[in-house]
N, C-alpha and C positions, 0 to 999 in steps of 0.2 A: 504494499499499500503506500502510496506516495501522494504528497500535497504540494501545490504551487499556487501562487497569486498571478491571475491574469487580469486584463482590461480588454474588454470588446466593445464594440459600437455595433449599431444595427447592421451595417454592411458587412460585418465580420462574422456574424452569428452564423450564417449559412455554411461558410467555410469550417467553422468549428465544428458544427454538428454533422457536417459530411465526414470529416475526420474521426470524430468520436464514433459515428455509426459502424465505421469499418472494424471497430475493435469488438472482440469477443468477451469482454469484461465489462462490469459496471464502472461507469463514471458518474460522479455526483458534481454538481456547482452548488456552493452555498454562500450566503451572505447573512450574516446575523443567525436567526432561526429558522430562515427559510432554506429548503435543499431541493434542489430540481436534478431531474435525470438530464445529463449532458446531450443525450440523444434526442431530446424534444425541443424542436426550434420554438414553439409556442411558448415552452415553459421558460427558455432562456429569455425570449424577448419579453416576458412578464416581469422579469426582474429589473432592478435599477441598473442600468448599464452605466451609469455615471460613478458607479463605486468599483473599487476592486473586488474582484469574485475569487474565491478560493475553488480550486479544482482537486478533487480527490479521485484517485486512479486506484483501482483495485486489481490492477495487472500492469503488464509492461509491452508496449508496442513502439517500434522504433519511429514508424512515420507519425504516430500521434504525437511523440515526444518533439519532433521537430515542429509540429503545430503549436505545442504549448510553449516552446521556446519563442516563436514568433510573437505571441500575445502575452509574453511573461512581464511582468513588473518587477522592476530591479529593486 
């Protein structure tokens, strides 16, 4: 299990969800007490995208890690 912080805007969500959907393990995105499945485009769009979001992965995928690095917050 790994965690990282990301920042998305509305135009990035589709790319992120497409990458997450290719993974065969669960991925959650959360902010405060709200937890959303990272493979749900409507779920992510319902979040406050002005905030940094935390991604929690329950597996490992090299291609998805590249996507995470692209949207990572320092």
